[in-house]
C-alpha positions as CSV (number, residue, x, y, z in Angstrom):
1,X,178.8,109.0,76.3
2,X,180.7,110.0,79.6
3,X,177.6,108.5,81.5
4,X,177.6,105.5,79.9
5,X,181.5,105.4,80.7
6,X,180.8,105.8,84.2
7,X,178.0,103.4,84.5
8,X,180.5,100.8,83.1
9,X,183.0,101.7,85.7
10,X,180.5,101.5,88.7
11,X,179.4,98.3,87.3
12,X,183.1,96.9,87.1
13,X,183.7,98.0,90.7
14,X,180.6,96.3,91.9
15,X,181.2,93.1,90.1
16,X,185.0,92.9,90.8
17,X,184.5,92.4,94.6
18,X,181.8,89.9,94.3
19,X,183.8,87.9,91.7
20,X,186.6,87.8,94.1
21,X,184.7,86.6,97.2
22,X,183.0,83.7,95.2
23,X,186.4,82.3,94.5
24,X,187.5,79.6,97.0
25,X,190.8,80.1,98.8
26,X,193.2,77.5,100.1
27,X,192.9,76.6,103.7
28,X,194.8,78.9,106.0
29,X,194.8,81.9,103.5
30,X,192.8,84.9,104.2
31,X,190.7,87.1,101.7
32,X,192.2,90.2,103.5
33,X,195.7,89.2,102.9
34,X,197.7,92.4,101.5
35,X,197.3,92.9,97.9
36,X,200.3,92.7,95.6
37,X,200.6,96.0,94.2
38,X,201.7,96.7,90.8
39,X,204.6,99.2,90.4
40,X,202.2,101.8,88.9
41,X,200.4,102.2,92.2
42,X,203.6,102.4,94.1
43,X,205.8,104.6,91.8
44,X,205.4,107.8,89.8
45,X,204.0,107.3,86.2
46,X,204.3,109.5,83.2
47,X,201.7,109.2,80.4
48,X,201.6,110.7,76.9
49,X,199.3,110.1,74.2
50,X,196.9,111.2,71.7
51,X,193.1,111.9,71.2
52,X,190.3,112.6,69.0
53,X,188.3,115.8,69.9
54,X,184.8,115.8,70.5
55,X,183.4,113.2,68.1
56,X,180.0,114.1,66.2
57,X,180.4,117.8,67.5
58,X,182.0,121.0,66.9
59,X,185.8,120.7,66.7
60,X,185.3,116.9,65.9
61,X,188.2,115.0,64.5
62,X,190.8,117.4,65.6
63,X,193.9,115.6,67.0
64,X,194.8,116.2,70.7
65,X,198.1,115.4,72.5
66,X,198.1,114.7,76.0
67,X,200.5,114.3,78.9
68,X,200.2,113.4,82.2
69,X,202.2,112.5,85.8
70,X,200.8,110.5,88.2
71,X,202.1,110.2,92.0
72,X,202.1,106.8,93.7
73,X,199.4,106.2,96.5
74,X,200.0,108.2,99.6
75,X,199.7,105.0,101.4
76,X,197.9,101.4,100.9
77,X,195.5,99.3,102.9
78,X,195.6,95.7,103.5
79,X,192.2,95.1,102.1
80,X,191.9,95.0,98.5
81,X,188.6,96.2,97.9
82,X,189.3,99.4,100.4
83,X,192.7,99.9,98.9
84,X,190.9,100.8,95.4
85,X,189.5,103.9,97.2
86,X,192.8,105.4,98.1
87,X,193.9,107.7,95.0
88,X,196.6,108.7,93.3
89,X,196.9,112.4,92.2
90,X,197.6,113.6,88.7
91,X,198.7,116.7,86.6
92,X,198.4,116.9,83.0
93,X,197.2,118.9,80.1
94,X,195.7,118.2,76.6
95,X,196.8,120.4,73.7
96,X,195.0,120.9,70.6
97,X,196.4,123.6,67.9
98,X,193.1,124.1,66.2
99,X,190.8,123.7,69.2
100,X,190.3,123.8,72.8
101,X,192.9,123.3,75.2
102,X,193.1,122.7,78.8
103,X,195.4,121.5,81.9
104,X,194.0,119.7,84.7
105,X,194.7,118.4,88.2
106,X,193.1,115.8,90.5
107,X,192.6,112.5,91.8
108,X,192.8,109.0,90.0
109,X,191.3,105.8,91.6
110,X,192.7,102.6,89.8
111,X,190.9,99.1,90.2
112,X,192.9,95.8,89.2
113,X,190.7,93.5,87.1
114,X,193.5,91.1,86.9
115,X,197.0,91.2,87.4
116,X,197.4,93.1,83.7
117,X,194.0,94.7,83.1
118,X,192.7,97.9,85.2
119,X,190.1,100.3,85.2
120,X,190.2,104.0,86.2
121,X,188.3,106.8,87.2
122,X,189.4,110.7,87.4
123,X,187.9,113.6,88.8
124,X,189.8,117.3,89.1
125,X,189.6,120.8,88.3
126,X,190.4,122.1,85.2
127,X,191.1,125.2,83.1
128,X,190.7,125.7,79.3
129,X,191.4,128.4,76.7
130,X,188.0,128.0,74.9
131,X,185.9,130.2,73.2
132,X,183.1,132.1,75.4
133,X,181.2,134.9,75.0
134,X,178.2,135.8,72.7
135,X,180.1,135.1,69.4
136,X,181.4,131.9,68.6
137,X,183.2,130.7,65.6
138,X,180.9,128.0,63.7
139,X,184.0,125.5,64.2
140,X,184.6,125.9,67.7
141,X,183.0,125.0,70.8
142,X,181.0,127.4,73.2
143,X,182.5,126.3,76.7
144,X,180.9,129.1,78.7
145,X,183.3,129.6,81.2
146,X,187.7,128.7,81.2
147,X,187.1,126.9,84.7
148,X,185.2,123.8,85.4
149,X,185.9,120.0,86.2
150,X,187.5,117.3,84.1
151,X,186.1,113.7,84.4
152,X,187.8,110.6,82.9
153,X,187.2,106.8,82.8
154,X,190.0,104.7,81.4
155,X,190.6,100.9,80.6
156,X,194.2,99.9,80.8
157,X,196.6,97.0,80.0
158,X,200.1,96.5,81.8
159,X,202.7,95.6,79.0
160,X,205.3,94.5,81.7
161,X,206.4,96.1,85.3
162,X,206.9,99.4,84.0
163,X,204.7,100.2,80.7
164,X,201.2,100.2,80.4
165,X,198.6,101.4,77.2
166,X,195.5,102.7,78.7
167,X,192.3,103.6,76.5
168,X,190.9,106.9,77.6
169,X,187.5,108.9,77.6
170,X,187.9,112.3,79.1
171,X,185.3,115.4,79.2
172,X,185.6,119.0,80.3
173,X,182.5,119.6,82.1
174,X,180.7,123.3,81.6
175,X,178.4,122.5,84.9
176,X,178.1,125.8,86.6
177,X,178.7,128.2,83.5
178,X,176.3,130.6,82.4
179,X,173.1,128.7,80.2
180,X,174.1,131.4,77.5
181,X,174.5,130.0,74.1
182,X,174.1,126.3,75.6
183,X,177.8,125.8,76.5
184,X,179.7,122.3,76.1
185,X,182.8,121.2,77.2
186,X,185.2,119.1,74.8
187,X,185.2,115.3,75.0
188,X,188.2,113.3,73.9
189,X,188.7,109.6,73.0
190,X,192.2,108.4,72.7
191,X,194.9,106.3,74.2
192,X,198.2,106.8,76.3
193,X,201.2,104.9,76.9
194,X,202.3,105.3,80.5
195,X,205.9,104.7,82.0
196,X,206.4,104.1,85.7
197,X,209.6,105.2,87.5
């Protein structure tokens, strides 16, 4: 599921600049003109939301509550395509009262598809309080270890210059954990409401 989302995101990143190059521009206008940055890329942003935990697996259907804060981009570039590779940095957590909880920090790359629609990819380090070891309850995930990475993909809509609504798919990766017990990290599907300030 995460691989499919990342493939879709990669396709969007590839098609978006090609579509922009195919458009004809008025005389005297450069395709490398500075992009008009949305306020969310130039300011701090706070997001809160909810998600369904690990659909189709252990801990399936449990409700997660999440919060996240993102920094502005540290700098912007004049080229729209190159500017998409300048990340914002984030810090967040996902709370599940009956399942695995985790906190994370990392980088988020945002690509505007239109003035109101955007896609995001995030990657960072994460810590969880999930179950590990030889004995795992039947209704809990065996995460293998309590540290790893968090990957996320998102599709967002800017409601106005301050508010946005973002659909998210996130996964805590158990790569590098011991193979004992076939560890698997949680994956959450949900939405967040963002406010830029």
